[in-house]
Each structure stands twice: as C-alpha cells, then as structure tokens.
All heavy atoms as TSV, in Angstrom:
chain	resi	resn	atom	element	x	y	z
A	1	MET	N	N	95.049	105.183	129.265
A	1	MET	CA	C	96.237	104.351	129.328
A	1	MET	C	C	97.417	105.149	128.792
A	1	MET	O	O	97.338	105.750	127.729
A	1	MET	CB	C	95.988	103.090	128.504
A	1	MET	CG	C	97.153	102.163	128.434
A	1	MET	SD	S	96.708	100.702	127.470
A	1	MET	CE	C	97.524	99.483	128.437
A	2	SER	N	N	98.490	105.139	129.507
A	2	SER	CA	C	99.658	105.909	129.081
A	2	SER	C	C	100.549	105.042	128.197
A	2	SER	O	O	100.565	103.826	128.286
A	2	SER	CB	C	100.431	106.421	130.291
A	2	SER	OG	O	100.916	105.327	131.041
A	3	ALA	N	N	101.295	105.729	127.351
A	3	ALA	CA	C	102.198	105.036	126.438
A	3	ALA	C	C	103.446	104.573	127.191
A	3	ALA	O	O	103.930	105.244	128.088
A	3	ALA	CB	C	102.588	105.960	125.307
A	4	LEU	N	N	103.907	103.426	126.813
A	4	LEU	CA	C	105.139	102.895	127.389
A	4	LEU	C	C	106.327	103.417	126.596
A	4	LEU	O	O	106.181	103.791	125.432
A	4	LEU	CB	C	105.116	101.365	127.347
A	4	LEU	CG	C	103.998	100.690	128.148
A	4	LEU	CD1	C	103.996	99.199	127.885
A	4	LEU	CD2	C	104.179	100.961	129.630
A	5	PRO	N	N	107.508	103.456	127.210
A	5	PRO	CA	C	108.688	103.885	126.452
A	5	PRO	C	C	108.840	103.020	125.198
A	5	PRO	O	O	108.731	101.801	125.248
A	5	PRO	CB	C	109.845	103.655	127.417
A	5	PRO	CG	C	109.214	103.676	128.769
A	5	PRO	CD	C	107.822	103.122	128.589
A	6	GLY	N	N	109.035	103.679	124.072
A	6	GLY	CA	C	109.186	102.950	122.815
A	6	GLY	C	C	107.892	102.782	122.045
A	6	GLY	O	O	107.913	102.383	120.890
A	7	ASP	N	N	106.754	103.071	122.691
A	7	ASP	CA	C	105.474	102.986	121.992
A	7	ASP	C	C	105.321	104.160	121.023
A	7	ASP	O	O	105.797	105.264	121.287
A	7	ASP	CB	C	104.298	103.021	122.975
A	7	ASP	CG	C	104.080	101.691	123.686
A	7	ASP	OD1	O	104.750	100.699	123.324
A	7	ASP	OD2	O	103.243	101.666	124.603
A	8	ILE	N	N	104.640	103.900	119.943
A	8	ILE	CA	C	104.344	104.961	118.979
A	8	ILE	C	C	102.985	105.541	119.353
A	8	ILE	O	O	101.979	104.839	119.382
A	8	ILE	CB	C	104.334	104.413	117.547
A	8	ILE	CG1	C	105.720	103.877	117.196
A	8	ILE	CG2	C	103.899	105.486	116.557
A	8	ILE	CD1	C	105.800	103.179	115.865
A	9	THR	N	N	102.984	106.815	119.641
A	9	THR	CA	C	101.756	107.475	120.075
A	9	THR	C	C	101.007	108.065	118.885
A	9	THR	O	O	101.569	108.218	117.791
A	9	THR	CB	C	102.071	108.610	121.068
A	9	THR	OG1	O	102.827	109.614	120.383
A	9	THR	CG2	C	102.854	108.100	122.270
A	10	ASP	N	N	99.748	108.415	119.114
A	10	ASP	CA	C	98.954	109.063	118.073
A	10	ASP	C	C	99.584	110.378	117.660
A	10	ASP	O	O	99.557	110.757	116.482
A	10	ASP	CB	C	97.519	109.301	118.551
A	10	ASP	CG	C	96.719	108.011	118.655
A	10	ASP	OD1	O	97.117	107.002	118.030
A	10	ASP	OD2	O	95.686	108.023	119.360
A	11	GLU	N	N	100.163	111.091	118.616
A	11	GLU	CA	C	100.817	112.356	118.316
A	11	GLU	C	C	102.019	112.157	117.399
A	11	GLU	O	O	102.269	112.967	116.506
A	11	GLU	CB	C	101.253	113.071	119.606
A	11	GLU	CG	C	100.104	113.588	120.449
A	11	GLU	CD	C	99.457	112.486	121.306
A	11	GLU	OE1	O	100.078	111.422	121.536
A	11	GLU	OE2	O	98.315	112.710	121.731
A	12	MET	N	N	102.753	111.072	117.609
A	12	MET	CA	C	103.899	110.774	116.755
A	12	MET	C	C	103.438	110.460	115.331
A	12	MET	O	O	104.054	110.922	114.358
A	12	MET	CB	C	104.696	109.594	117.320
A	12	MET	CG	C	105.344	109.873	118.658
A	12	MET	SD	S	105.932	108.345	119.403
A	12	MET	CE	C	107.663	108.486	119.053
A	13	ILE	N	N	102.382	109.697	115.221
A	13	ILE	CA	C	101.836	109.352	113.903
A	13	ILE	C	C	101.346	110.608	113.202
A	13	ILE	O	O	101.607	110.812	112.012
A	13	ILE	CB	C	100.712	108.311	114.042
A	13	ILE	CG1	C	101.293	106.987	114.531
A	13	ILE	CG2	C	99.968	108.134	112.723
A	13	ILE	CD1	C	100.257	105.956	114.941
A	14	GLN	N	N	100.668	111.483	113.928
A	14	GLN	CA	C	100.168	112.733	113.359
A	14	GLN	C	C	101.328	113.632	112.923
A	14	GLN	O	O	101.288	114.244	111.857
A	14	GLN	CB	C	99.286	113.461	114.359
A	14	GLN	CG	C	98.638	114.700	113.797
A	14	GLN	CD	C	97.677	115.337	114.788
A	14	GLN	OE1	O	97.474	114.847	115.890
A	14	GLN	NE2	N	97.093	116.445	114.383
A	15	ALA	N	N	102.381	113.713	113.731
A	15	ALA	CA	C	103.543	114.526	113.378
A	15	ALA	C	C	104.229	113.986	112.125
A	15	ALA	O	O	104.649	114.758	111.250
A	15	ALA	CB	C	104.527	114.577	114.547
A	16	LEU	N	N	104.317	112.668	112.005
A	16	LEU	CA	C	104.912	112.055	110.821
A	16	LEU	C	C	104.075	112.348	109.583
A	16	LEU	O	O	104.608	112.710	108.529
A	16	LEU	CB	C	105.065	110.546	111.014
A	16	LEU	CG	C	105.647	109.774	109.841
A	16	LEU	CD1	C	107.059	110.255	109.518
A	16	LEU	CD2	C	105.643	108.284	110.138
A	17	ASP	N	N	102.764	112.227	109.707
A	17	ASP	CA	C	101.870	112.520	108.593
A	17	ASP	C	C	102.004	113.982	108.155
A	17	ASP	O	O	102.080	114.273	106.960
A	17	ASP	CB	C	100.423	112.204	108.977
A	17	ASP	CG	C	99.465	112.402	107.825
A	17	ASP	OD1	O	99.683	111.800	106.749
A	17	ASP	OD2	O	98.499	113.168	107.995
A	18	THR	N	N	102.053	114.880	109.116
A	18	THR	CA	C	102.204	116.300	108.813
A	18	THR	C	C	103.530	116.561	108.101
A	18	THR	O	O	103.580	117.297	107.116
A	18	THR	CB	C	102.122	117.143	110.100
A	18	THR	OG1	O	100.824	116.942	110.685
A	18	THR	CG2	C	102.326	118.618	109.819
A	19	ALA	N	N	104.595	115.945	108.567
A	19	ALA	CA	C	105.908	116.120	107.938
A	19	ALA	C	C	105.902	115.598	106.506
A	19	ALA	O	O	106.461	116.235	105.604
A	19	ALA	CB	C	106.978	115.413	108.759
A	20	LYS	N	N	105.252	114.462	106.284
A	20	LYS	CA	C	105.159	113.907	104.927
A	20	LYS	C	C	104.393	114.850	104.006
A	20	LYS	O	O	104.795	115.086	102.872
A	20	LYS	CB	C	104.469	112.551	104.943
A	20	LYS	CG	C	105.299	111.425	105.467
A	20	LYS	CD	C	104.488	110.143	105.410
A	20	LYS	CE	C	105.184	108.956	105.985
A	20	LYS	NZ	N	104.326	107.752	105.929
A	21	ARG	N	N	103.277	115.376	104.498
A	21	ARG	CA	C	102.466	116.289	103.692
A	21	ARG	C	C	103.242	117.561	103.354
A	21	ARG	O	O	103.195	118.055	102.240
A	21	ARG	CB	C	101.177	116.642	104.425
A	21	ARG	CG	C	100.182	115.510	104.468
A	21	ARG	CD	C	98.986	115.874	105.351
A	21	ARG	NE	N	98.012	114.829	105.366
A	21	ARG	CZ	C	97.004	114.729	104.504
A	21	ARG	NH1	N	96.845	115.638	103.577
A	21	ARG	NH2	N	96.155	113.730	104.579
A	22	GLN	N	N	103.959	118.088	104.332
A	22	GLN	CA	C	104.731	119.308	104.103
A	22	GLN	C	C	105.865	119.065	103.107
A	22	GLN	O	O	106.149	119.915	102.264
A	22	GLN	CB	C	105.257	119.857	105.424
A	22	GLN	CG	C	104.162	120.452	106.277
A	22	GLN	CD	C	104.636	120.849	107.658
A	22	GLN	OE1	O	105.688	120.414	108.121
A	22	GLN	NE2	N	103.857	121.674	108.337
A	23	ALA	N	N	106.503	117.904	103.188
A	23	ALA	CA	C	107.581	117.579	102.249
A	23	ALA	C	C	107.026	117.428	100.832
A	23	ALA	O	O	107.618	117.936	99.865
A	23	ALA	CB	C	108.294	116.305	102.685
A	24	LEU	N	N	105.887	116.754	100.703
A	24	LEU	CA	C	105.273	116.600	99.388
A	24	LEU	C	C	104.824	117.952	98.844
A	24	LEU	O	O	104.999	118.245	97.658
A	24	LEU	CB	C	104.086	115.635	99.463
A	24	LEU	CG	C	103.352	115.352	98.151
A	24	LEU	CD1	C	104.307	114.863	97.068
A	24	LEU	CD2	C	102.224	114.356	98.382
A	25	GLN	N	N	104.292	118.782	99.712
A	25	GLN	CA	C	103.873	120.128	99.307
A	25	GLN	C	C	105.079	120.909	98.779
A	25	GLN	O	O	105.006	121.564	97.733
A	25	GLN	CB	C	103.244	120.844	100.499
A	25	GLN	CG	C	102.672	122.204	100.180
A	25	GLN	CD	C	102.062	122.836	101.406
A	25	GLN	OE1	O	102.732	122.973	102.431
A	25	GLN	NE2	N	100.797	123.209	101.314
A	26	LYS	N	N	106.186	120.826	99.467
A	26	LYS	CA	C	107.408	121.522	99.037
A	26	LYS	C	C	107.871	120.987	97.681
A	26	LYS	O	O	108.249	121.754	96.794
A	26	LYS	CB	C	108.503	121.331	100.091
A	26	LYS	CG	C	109.791	122.027	99.759
A	26	LYS	CD	C	110.819	121.791	100.846
A	26	LYS	CE	C	112.160	122.393	100.459
A	26	LYS	NZ	N	113.197	122.105	101.441
A	27	ASP	N	N	107.849	119.669	97.512
A	27	ASP	CA	C	108.262	119.067	96.244
A	27	ASP	C	C	107.351	119.487	95.096
A	27	ASP	O	O	107.822	119.769	93.990
A	27	ASP	CB	C	108.283	117.539	96.346
A	27	ASP	CG	C	109.412	117.007	97.217
A	27	ASP	OD1	O	110.350	117.774	97.530
A	27	ASP	OD2	O	109.354	115.816	97.583
A	28	LEU	N	N	106.047	119.533	95.349
A	28	LEU	CA	C	105.104	119.949	94.303
A	28	LEU	C	C	105.325	121.405	93.908
A	28	LEU	O	O	105.270	121.757	92.728
A	28	LEU	CB	C	103.663	119.733	94.765
A	28	LEU	CG	C	103.182	118.287	94.763
A	28	LEU	CD1	C	101.834	118.181	95.456
A	28	LEU	CD2	C	103.096	117.750	93.345
A	29	ARG	N	N	105.581	122.250	94.888
A	29	ARG	CA	C	105.831	123.660	94.577
A	29	ARG	C	C	107.144	123.827	93.815
A	29	ARG	O	O	107.255	124.677	92.929
A	29	ARG	CB	C	105.786	124.486	95.848
A	29	ARG	CG	C	104.351	124.538	96.380
A	29	ARG	CD	C	104.082	125.720	97.247
A	29	ARG	NE	N	102.645	125.880	97.410
A	29	ARG	CZ	C	102.020	125.879	98.567
A	29	ARG	NH1	N	102.700	125.756	99.683
A	29	ARG	NH2	N	100.709	126.027	98.615
A	30	ALA	N	N	108.142	123.025	94.126
A	30	ALA	CA	C	109.400	123.064	93.372
A	30	ALA	C	C	109.167	122.587	91.939
A	30	ALA	O	O	109.710	123.168	90.991
A	30	ALA	CB	C	110.465	122.202	94.056
A	31	LEU	N	N	108.340	121.561	91.775
A	31	LEU	CA	C	107.992	121.083	90.437
A	31	LEU	C	C	107.303	122.175	89.633
A	31	LEU	O	O	107.645	122.414	88.470
A	31	LEU	CB	C	107.087	119.851	90.533
A	31	LEU	CG	C	106.514	119.333	89.219
A	31	LEU	CD1	C	107.628	118.849	88.296
A	31	LEU	CD2	C	105.509	118.232	89.488
A	32	ALA	N	N	106.350	122.860	90.247
A	32	ALA	CA	C	105.648	123.950	89.562
A	32	ALA	C	C	106.622	125.052	89.160
A	32	ALA	O	O	106.542	125.585	88.050
A	32	ALA	CB	C	104.538	124.512	90.451
A	33	ALA	N	N	107.546	125.379	90.029
A	33	ALA	CA	C	108.532	126.416	89.710
A	33	ALA	C	C	109.410	125.988	88.540
A	33	ALA	O	O	109.704	126.795	87.648
A	33	ALA	CB	C	109.394	126.722	90.937
A	34	ASN	N	N	109.807	124.724	88.511
A	34	ASN	CA	C	110.623	124.215	87.408
A	34	ASN	C	C	109.852	124.231	86.092
A	34	ASN	O	O	110.405	124.592	85.049
A	34	ASN	CB	C	111.121	122.805	87.699
A	34	ASN	CG	C	112.203	122.775	88.746
A	34	ASN	OD1	O	112.874	123.771	88.981
A	34	ASN	ND2	N	112.369	121.646	89.394
A	35	ILE	N	N	108.581	123.840	86.134
A	35	ILE	CA	C	107.749	123.874	84.932
A	35	ILE	C	C	107.633	125.306	84.431
A	35	ILE	O	O	107.774	125.579	83.234
A	35	ILE	CB	C	106.353	123.279	85.207
A	35	ILE	CG1	C	106.461	121.769	85.449
A	35	ILE	CG2	C	105.396	123.575	84.052
A	35	ILE	CD1	C	105.177	121.135	85.957
A	36	ARG	N	N	107.381	126.222	85.352
A	36	ARG	CA	C	107.226	127.635	84.988
A	36	ARG	C	C	108.497	128.169	84.311
A	36	ARG	O	O	108.434	128.818	83.260
A	36	ARG	CB	C	106.889	128.451	86.233
A	36	ARG	CG	C	106.470	129.869	85.950
A	36	ARG	CD	C	105.981	130.575	87.214
A	36	ARG	NE	N	104.683	130.049	87.658
A	36	ARG	CZ	C	104.495	129.319	88.764
A	36	ARG	NH1	N	105.492	129.027	89.559
A	36	ARG	NH2	N	103.293	128.902	89.087
A	37	VAL	N	N	109.648	127.879	84.889
A	37	VAL	CA	C	110.918	128.348	84.333
A	37	VAL	C	C	111.163	127.720	82.955
A	37	VAL	O	O	111.570	128.408	82.018
A	37	VAL	CB	C	112.085	128.038	85.294
A	37	VAL	CG1	C	113.430	128.224	84.621
A	37	VAL	CG2	C	111.986	128.908	86.535
A	38	ASP	N	N	110.920	126.421	82.827
A	38	ASP	CA	C	111.144	125.747	81.548
A	38	ASP	C	C	110.203	126.245	80.459
A	38	ASP	O	O	110.560	126.248	79.276
A	38	ASP	CB	C	110.983	124.234	81.702
A	38	ASP	CG	C	112.139	123.588	82.439
A	38	ASP	OD1	O	113.195	124.240	82.597
A	38	ASP	OD2	O	111.996	122.427	82.869
A	39	ALA	N	N	109.004	126.665	80.842
A	39	ALA	CA	C	108.012	127.105	79.863
A	39	ALA	C	C	108.232	128.549	79.415
A	39	ALA	O	O	107.775	128.921	78.326
A	39	ALA	CB	C	106.608	126.957	80.444
A	40	GLU	N	N	108.907	129.343	80.215
A	40	GLU	CA	C	109.101	130.754	79.872
A	40	GLU	C	C	109.804	130.885	78.524
A	40	GLU	O	O	110.768	130.195	78.240
A	40	GLU	CB	C	109.923	131.462	80.946
A	40	GLU	CG	C	109.146	131.762	82.188
A	40	GLU	CD	C	109.989	132.453	83.249
A	40	GLU	OE1	O	111.165	132.753	83.005
A	40	GLU	OE2	O	109.449	132.669	84.347
A	41	GLY	N	N	109.281	131.748	77.695
A	41	GLY	CA	C	109.886	131.999	76.401
A	41	GLY	C	C	109.511	131.013	75.319
A	41	GLY	O	O	109.880	131.179	74.176
A	42	ARG	N	N	108.786	129.971	75.658
A	42	ARG	CA	C	108.407	128.975	74.660
A	42	ARG	C	C	106.993	129.191	74.125
A	42	ARG	O	O	106.592	128.548	73.182
A	42	ARG	CB	C	108.480	127.577	75.259
A	42	ARG	CG	C	109.892	127.200	75.650
A	42	ARG	CD	C	109.942	125.779	76.103
A	42	ARG	NE	N	111.271	125.464	76.603
A	42	ARG	CZ	C	111.665	124.254	76.905
A	42	ARG	NH1	N	110.840	123.239	76.758
A	42	ARG	NH2	N	112.871	124.037	77.349
A	43	TYR	N	N	106.246	130.086	74.736
A	43	TYR	CA	C	104.858	130.281	74.337
A	43	TYR	C	C	104.720	130.743	72.890
A	43	TYR	O	O	103.821	130.334	72.185
A	43	TYR	CB	C	104.165	131.282	75.256
A	43	TYR	CG	C	103.926	130.775	76.659
A	43	TYR	CD1	C	104.065	131.627	77.748
A	43	TYR	CD2	C	103.552	129.468	76.907
A	43	TYR	CE1	C	103.848	131.180	79.046
A	43	TYR	CE2	C	103.330	129.007	78.191
A	43	TYR	CZ	C	103.477	129.872	79.256
A	43	TYR	OH	O	103.246	129.424	80.525
A	44	ASP	N	N	105.626	131.619	72.440
A	44	ASP	CA	C	105.503	132.197	71.109
A	44	ASP	C	C	105.619	131.152	70.006
A	44	ASP	O	O	104.942	131.242	68.986
A	44	ASP	CB	C	106.549	133.287	70.905
A	44	ASP	CG	C	106.328	134.476	71.835
A	44	ASP	OD1	O	105.172	134.670	72.278
A	44	ASP	OD2	O	107.302	135.179	72.129
A	45	SER	N	N	106.480	130.167	70.190
A	45	SER	CA	C	106.705	129.181	69.137
A	45	SER	C	C	105.965	127.866	69.366
A	45	SER	O	O	106.109	126.936	68.587
A	45	SER	CB	C	108.203	128.896	69.018
A	45	SER	OG	O	108.690	128.341	70.221
A	46	ALA	N	N	105.179	127.784	70.407
A	46	ALA	CA	C	104.521	126.523	70.760
A	46	ALA	C	C	103.253	126.298	69.944
A	46	ALA	O	O	102.690	127.216	69.370
A	46	ALA	CB	C	104.191	126.515	72.243
A	47	GLU	N	N	102.834	125.051	69.930
A	47	GLU	CA	C	101.584	124.676	69.276
A	47	GLU	C	C	100.415	125.368	69.968
A	47	GLU	O	O	100.483	125.663	71.164
A	47	GLU	CB	C	101.380	123.158	69.380
A	47	GLU	CG	C	102.429	122.341	68.664
A	47	GLU	CD	C	102.257	122.379	67.164
A	47	GLU	OE1	O	101.113	122.444	66.692
A	47	GLU	OE2	O	103.285	122.354	66.471
A	48	PRO	N	N	99.324	125.612	69.230
A	48	PRO	CA	C	98.140	126.204	69.873
A	48	PRO	C	C	97.667	125.322	71.035
A	48	PRO	O	O	97.667	124.101	70.933
A	48	PRO	CB	C	97.107	126.220	68.752
A	48	PRO	CG	C	97.898	126.157	67.489
A	48	PRO	CD	C	99.142	125.373	67.814
A	49	GLY	N	N	97.304	125.945	72.115
A	49	GLY	CA	C	96.822	125.214	73.286
A	49	GLY	C	C	97.917	124.812	74.261
A	49	GLY	O	O	97.632	124.410	75.384
A	50	TRP	N	N	99.157	124.914	73.843
A	50	TRP	CA	C	100.260	124.512	74.709
A	50	TRP	C	C	100.323	125.392	75.950
A	50	TRP	O	O	100.477	124.902	77.059
A	50	TRP	CB	C	101.570	124.586	73.927
A	50	TRP	CG	C	102.746	123.997	74.645
A	50	TRP	CD1	C	103.102	122.689	74.667
A	50	TRP	CD2	C	103.718	124.690	75.422
A	50	TRP	NE1	N	104.247	122.523	75.408
A	50	TRP	CE2	C	104.645	123.739	75.878
A	50	TRP	CE3	C	103.903	126.026	75.765
A	50	TRP	CZ2	C	105.740	124.072	76.674
A	50	TRP	CZ3	C	104.993	126.360	76.558
A	50	TRP	CH2	C	105.894	125.395	77.006
A	51	GLN	N	N	100.189	126.702	75.754
A	51	GLN	CA	C	100.242	127.631	76.881
A	51	GLN	C	C	99.111	127.342	77.865
A	51	GLN	O	O	99.324	127.312	79.077
A	51	GLN	CB	C	100.154	129.078	76.404
A	51	GLN	CG	C	100.233	130.082	77.546
A	51	GLN	CD	C	100.223	131.526	77.062
A	51	GLN	OE1	O	100.156	131.796	75.879
A	51	GLN	NE2	N	100.291	132.444	77.992
A	52	ALA	N	N	97.916	127.109	77.347
A	52	ALA	CA	C	96.783	126.802	78.227
A	52	ALA	C	C	97.034	125.506	79.000
A	52	ALA	O	O	96.684	125.405	80.178
A	52	ALA	CB	C	95.498	126.688	77.410
A	53	GLY	N	N	97.661	124.540	78.350
A	53	GLY	CA	C	97.980	123.280	79.026
A	53	GLY	C	C	98.982	123.467	80.147
A	53	GLY	O	O	98.840	122.886	81.232
A	54	VAL	N	N	99.975	124.292	79.894
A	54	VAL	CA	C	100.982	124.573	80.929
A	54	VAL	C	C	100.322	125.300	82.099
A	54	VAL	O	O	100.545	124.953	83.263
A	54	VAL	CB	C	102.153	125.400	80.357
A	54	VAL	CG1	C	103.056	125.915	81.474
A	54	VAL	CG2	C	102.958	124.574	79.368
A	55	GLU	N	N	99.508	126.296	81.793
A	55	GLU	CA	C	98.853	127.062	82.854
A	55	GLU	C	C	97.903	126.176	83.665
A	55	GLU	O	O	97.843	126.286	84.894
A	55	GLU	CB	C	98.130	128.261	82.262
A	55	GLU	CG	C	99.109	129.299	81.747
A	55	GLU	CD	C	98.448	130.428	80.972
A	55	GLU	OE1	O	97.206	130.431	80.845
A	55	GLU	OE2	O	99.176	131.306	80.496
A	56	TRP	N	N	97.179	125.274	82.996
A	56	TRP	CA	C	96.282	124.355	83.707
A	56	TRP	C	C	97.100	123.446	84.621
A	56	TRP	O	O	96.733	123.209	85.777
A	56	TRP	CB	C	95.474	123.515	82.713
A	56	TRP	CG	C	94.530	122.584	83.395
A	56	TRP	CD1	C	93.240	122.837	83.740
A	56	TRP	CD2	C	94.821	121.252	83.855
A	56	TRP	NE1	N	92.711	121.743	84.381
A	56	TRP	CE2	C	93.648	120.757	84.464
A	56	TRP	CE3	C	95.948	120.442	83.806
A	56	TRP	CZ2	C	93.579	119.483	85.010
A	56	TRP	CZ3	C	95.877	119.169	84.365
A	56	TRP	CH2	C	94.704	118.708	84.957
A	57	THR	N	N	98.215	122.936	84.109
A	57	THR	CA	C	99.066	122.044	84.905
A	57	THR	C	C	99.609	122.762	86.140
A	57	THR	O	O	99.591	122.202	87.247
A	57	THR	CB	C	100.234	121.517	84.047
A	57	THR	OG1	O	99.698	120.801	82.930
A	57	THR	CG2	C	101.154	120.617	84.848
A	58	LEU	N	N	100.074	123.994	85.955
A	58	LEU	CA	C	100.589	124.763	87.091
A	58	LEU	C	C	99.496	124.998	88.136
A	58	LEU	O	O	99.746	124.861	89.334
A	58	LEU	CB	C	101.163	126.094	86.616
A	58	LEU	CG	C	102.459	125.993	85.810
A	58	LEU	CD1	C	102.811	127.343	85.221
A	58	LEU	CD2	C	103.592	125.460	86.668
A	59	LEU	N	N	98.300	125.326	87.686
A	59	LEU	CA	C	97.189	125.546	88.606
A	59	LEU	C	C	96.862	124.267	89.365
A	59	LEU	O	O	96.660	124.280	90.587
A	59	LEU	CB	C	95.960	126.044	87.836
A	59	LEU	CG	C	94.732	126.369	88.661
A	59	LEU	CD1	C	95.024	127.481	89.657
A	59	LEU	CD2	C	93.573	126.760	87.754
A	60	TRP	N	N	96.836	123.138	88.675
A	60	TRP	CA	C	96.529	121.855	89.318
A	60	TRP	C	C	97.587	121.508	90.363
A	60	TRP	O	O	97.257	121.101	91.483
A	60	TRP	CB	C	96.436	120.742	88.264
A	60	TRP	CG	C	96.063	119.435	88.864
A	60	TRP	CD1	C	94.818	118.973	89.119
A	60	TRP	CD2	C	96.971	118.414	89.322
A	60	TRP	NE1	N	94.891	117.726	89.704
A	60	TRP	CE2	C	96.192	117.365	89.838
A	60	TRP	CE3	C	98.354	118.295	89.337
A	60	TRP	CZ2	C	96.755	116.213	90.357
A	60	TRP	CZ3	C	98.914	117.142	89.864
A	60	TRP	CH2	C	98.122	116.121	90.364
A	61	VAL	N	N	98.862	121.681	90.017
A	61	VAL	CA	C	99.943	121.363	90.961
A	61	VAL	C	C	99.850	122.263	92.187
A	61	VAL	O	O	99.960	121.793	93.327
A	61	VAL	CB	C	101.320	121.474	90.274
A	61	VAL	CG1	C	102.452	121.374	91.293
A	61	VAL	CG2	C	101.481	120.405	89.206
A	62	GLU	N	N	99.637	123.551	91.976
A	62	GLU	CA	C	99.539	124.487	93.100
A	62	GLU	C	C	98.329	124.171	93.983
A	62	GLU	O	O	98.418	124.202	95.212
A	62	GLU	CB	C	99.467	125.932	92.601
A	62	GLU	CG	C	100.765	126.442	92.034
A	62	GLU	CD	C	101.849	126.654	93.082
A	62	GLU	OE1	O	101.552	126.681	94.288
A	62	GLU	OE2	O	103.015	126.763	92.683
A	63	ASN	N	N	97.196	123.860	93.374
A	63	ASN	CA	C	96.000	123.517	94.153
A	63	ASN	C	C	96.207	122.225	94.941
A	63	ASN	O	O	95.787	122.119	96.101
A	63	ASN	CB	C	94.772	123.389	93.255
A	63	ASN	CG	C	94.246	124.723	92.794
A	63	ASN	OD1	O	94.481	125.744	93.406
A	63	ASN	ND2	N	93.522	124.716	91.684
A	64	THR	N	N	96.836	121.258	94.329
A	64	THR	CA	C	97.118	120.000	95.021
A	64	THR	C	C	98.046	120.244	96.208
A	64	THR	O	O	97.817	119.729	97.307
A	64	THR	CB	C	97.747	118.976	94.055
A	64	THR	OG1	O	96.823	118.751	92.968
A	64	THR	CG2	C	98.047	117.673	94.748
A	65	ALA	N	N	99.068	121.049	96.010
A	65	ALA	CA	C	99.990	121.378	97.102
A	65	ALA	C	C	99.263	122.075	98.237
A	65	ALA	O	O	99.478	121.757	99.420
A	65	ALA	CB	C	101.143	122.240	96.577
A	66	ALA	N	N	98.388	123.007	97.904
A	66	ALA	CA	C	97.659	123.746	98.942
A	66	ALA	C	C	96.738	122.829	99.738
A	66	ALA	O	O	96.592	122.988	100.948
A	66	ALA	CB	C	96.853	124.881	98.304
A	67	GLN	N	N	96.134	121.861	99.080
A	67	GLN	CA	C	95.187	120.964	99.752
A	67	GLN	C	C	95.875	120.023	100.730
A	67	GLN	O	O	95.232	119.494	101.631
A	67	GLN	CB	C	94.411	120.152	98.720
A	67	GLN	CG	C	93.439	120.974	97.923
A	67	GLN	CD	C	92.807	120.186	96.792
A	67	GLN	OE1	O	92.986	118.981	96.672
A	67	GLN	NE2	N	92.066	120.890	95.949
A	68	LEU	N	N	97.165	119.826	100.574
A	68	LEU	CA	C	97.877	118.886	101.449
A	68	LEU	C	C	97.887	119.339	102.903
A	68	LEU	O	O	97.970	118.502	103.802
A	68	LEU	CB	C	99.298	118.697	100.962
A	68	LEU	CG	C	99.434	117.857	99.697
A	68	LEU	CD1	C	100.853	117.915	99.173
A	68	LEU	CD2	C	99.032	116.421	99.982
A	69	THR	N	N	97.832	120.630	103.130
A	69	THR	CA	C	97.875	121.113	104.523
A	69	THR	C	C	96.607	121.853	104.936
A	69	THR	O	O	96.553	122.367	106.033
A	69	THR	CB	C	99.105	122.011	104.742
A	69	THR	OG1	O	99.095	123.063	103.786
A	69	THR	CG2	C	100.388	121.237	104.629
A	70	GLU	N	N	95.604	121.871	104.065
A	70	GLU	CA	C	94.336	122.507	104.437
A	70	GLU	C	C	93.670	121.703	105.552
A	70	GLU	O	O	93.550	120.491	105.464
A	70	GLU	CB	C	93.374	122.544	103.245
A	70	GLU	CG	C	93.478	123.774	102.424
A	70	GLU	CD	C	92.464	123.772	101.288
A	70	GLU	OE1	O	91.502	122.985	101.308
A	70	GLU	OE2	O	92.672	124.564	100.365
A	71	GLY	N	N	93.270	122.382	106.586
A	71	GLY	CA	C	92.529	121.740	107.670
A	71	GLY	C	C	93.347	120.806	108.543
A	71	GLY	O	O	92.786	120.072	109.330
A	72	THR	N	N	94.664	120.817	108.400
A	72	THR	CA	C	95.479	119.976	109.277
A	72	THR	C	C	95.997	120.835	110.423
A	72	THR	O	O	96.251	122.025	110.239
A	72	THR	CB	C	96.673	119.342	108.522
A	72	THR	OG1	O	97.464	120.376	107.951
A	72	THR	CG2	C	96.205	118.406	107.450
A	73	PRO	N	N	96.135	120.240	111.587
A	73	PRO	CA	C	96.609	121.014	112.733
A	73	PRO	C	C	98.035	121.441	112.609
A	73	PRO	O	O	98.809	120.910	111.915
A	73	PRO	CB	C	96.417	120.067	113.925
A	73	PRO	CG	C	96.163	118.722	113.380
A	73	PRO	CD	C	95.837	118.879	111.929
C-alpha cells in the first residue's frame, strides 16, 4: 500500500528518530567537553577521588553518546 500525500511514512519516522539521536549525541559530547574544561586545573586541590569521579563521568557520557548511533542506519 502506498502512502497518501500527508501520510507519515516509516522512513520519515526513522529519519526523525535518527535526527533526535544525533542531536542528543551532539549535546552529550558538548556536555563532556564542558565538564572537561571546567575540571582542568582543579585536580591538584580537589578532594581525594574527585578526579576519578570526573573521569568516570566523562567516560559514561562519551559511551552513552556513542551508543546512540551504534547499529543505526
């Protein structure tokens, strides 16, 4: 069955989903970059474990961003 003018097709839904994932991925990577910049130079005076927490957070954000487009067309 063909789509009628004005119908939302599966391809349109897939394109919208892909665009949303890419936008979220971009936002997450920008967040990671901001965290990295804000953390620079603070390691020396920070509480023990703070650096490890920042590094874990950056890794989690980057991994989450990467997973958003893994296996998508």
